[in-house]
C-alpha positions in Angstrom: 10.3 62.9 27.1 13.8 63.3 25.7 15.7 60.1 25.9 12.6 58.0 26.5 12.3 55.0 24.3 8.9 54.1 23.1 8.0 50.6 22.1 4.9 49.8 20.1 5.0 46.1 20.6 5.9 44.5 23.9 8.2 41.5 23.8 7.0 38.6 25.9 8.9 38.0 29.2 9.7 34.5 27.9 11.3 35.6 24.6 14.8 34.7 25.7 13.7 31.1 26.5 11.6 30.5 23.4 11.9 29.3 19.8 9.1 30.0 17.3 9.0 28.3 14.0 6.2 28.4 11.5 5.4 27.1 8.0 2.6 27.1 5.5 1.7 23.5 4.4 -0.2 23.1 1.2 -2.9 20.7 2.6 -6.1 20.9 4.6 -5.8 21.5 8.3 -7.5 18.2 9.2 -5.0 16.2 7.2 -2.0 18.1 8.7 -3.4 17.5 12.2 -4.0 13.8 11.4 -0.3 13.5 10.2 0.7 14.9 13.6 -1.5 12.8 15.7 -1.5 9.2 14.3 1.7 7.2 14.9 1.4 5.5 11.5 2.0 8.9 10.0 4.1 10.6 12.7 6.9 8.1 12.8 7.4 8.5 9.0 8.3 12.2 9.0 9.2 13.2 12.5 12.6 14.7 13.0 15.3 16.7 11.1 16.7 15.6 7.8 18.4 12.2 8.0 16.8 11.2 11.3 14.5 8.2 11.8 12.2 7.3 14.6 11.4 4.0 16.4 8.3 4.2 18.6 8.3 2.3 21.8 4.8 3.4 22.9 2.2 5.9 21.7 -1.0 7.0 23.3 -2.5 10.2 21.8 -4.7 11.6 24.4 -4.4 14.3 27.1 -2.0 12.8 29.6 -0.9 10.1 27.2 2.7 9.6 26.2 4.9 9.0 23.1 8.1 7.2 23.9 10.5 6.8 21.1 14.1 6.8 19.9 15.3 9.3 17.4 18.1 7.8 15.4 20.7 10.3 14.1 22.3 10.0 10.7 25.7 9.5 12.4 24.3 6.4 14.3 23.6 8.2 17.6 20.4 7.3 19.3 18.5 9.9 21.3 15.9 8.7 23.8 12.8 10.9 23.6 9.6 11.3 25.6 6.5 13.4 25.0 3.5 13.8 27.2 0.4 15.2 25.4 -0.8 18.0 27.7 -3.7 19.5 25.8 -5.4 18.5 22.5 -7.9 20.6 20.6 -8.6 18.8 17.3 -7.8 20.1 14.7 -6.5 23.4 16.1 -3.9 23.0 18.8 -1.6 20.6 20.6 0.4 21.3 23.7 3.0 18.9 24.9 6.0 18.4 27.2 9.1 17.0 25.6 12.2 15.6 27.2 14.5 12.6 27.1 12.5 10.7 29.7 9.5 11.1 32.1 10.4 13.6 34.9 13.3 15.1 32.8 14.1 18.3 34.6 15.2 19.9 31.3 11.9 19.0 29.5 10.5 21.8 27.4 7.0 22.8 26.6 5.7 23.1 23.0 2.5 24.5 21.6 1.5 23.8 18.1 -1.2 25.8 16.4 -2.9 24.6 13.2 -4.6 27.5 11.4 -6.4 27.6 8.1 -4.7 29.7 5.4 -7.1 29.4 2.5 -6.8 25.8 1.3 -3.5 25.4 3.1 -2.5 25.2 6.8 -0.3 27.5 8.8 1.4 25.6 11.5 3.2 27.5 14.3 5.4 25.6 16.8 6.3 27.6 19.9 8.9 25.9 22.2 9.5 27.3 25.6 12.6 26.0 27.5 12.9 26.1 31.4 15.9 28.5 31.1 17.6 30.7 28.6 20.7 28.6 29.0 18.8 25.4 27.9 17.3 27.3 25.0 20.8 28.6 23.9 22.3 25.1 24.3 19.5 23.6 22.1 20.1 26.2 19.4 23.9 26.0 19.5 24.6 22.3 20.3 21.6 20.6 18.7 20.7 23.2 16.0 17.2 23.3 17.2 16.0 26.1 14.9 17.3 24.4 11.7 16.1 21.0 13.0 12.6 22.4 13.7 12.4 23.9 10.2 13.6 20.6 8.7 11.0 18.7 10.7 8.2 21.0 9.5 9.6 20.7 5.9 9.5 16.9 6.3 5.9 17.1 7.5 5.0 19.2 4.4 6.6 16.7 2.1 4.9 13.8 3.8 1.5 15.4 3.6 2.0 16.4 0.0 2.8 12.7 -0.8 -0.4 11.7 1.1 -2.4 14.2 -0.9 -1.0 12.8 -4.2 -1.9 9.2 -3.1 -5.3 10.1 -1.6 -5.6 11.7 1.8 -5.2 9.6 4.9 -4.4 6.4 3.2 
């Protein structure tokens, strides 16, 4: 088969619309999951470096919503909306994230929390409706770097919780 190209691993059909970010967090999976699912924790670490969060409403259940404002370090406010689609404690969360309910540009995210010894490996897969929306998020909003910073902030917050006594 001269000229034939053989691939050993198929690339998913959605690869051009997806961002995948993962990180090992040095804390038990249950604590990492708790930090992601209780607003008293979530609003203290969510977002890239320099951003803060003001929660308007929060109901963590399948079909529930988190409505909040993400405040940028330059003073810009970004309205945000998340609907929790599927919750499997302490293993997985699937959500829809946009600027508001019925946002046509909302994207899907799936978060997997896997044990890695005494630590937790968290993988965040974000799937945009189109490649153009994914590219705009990467280029205009620095979504990859922002996602990494968000998981770094989660790791730092959980490390602080661990030092103080988990879940307090």
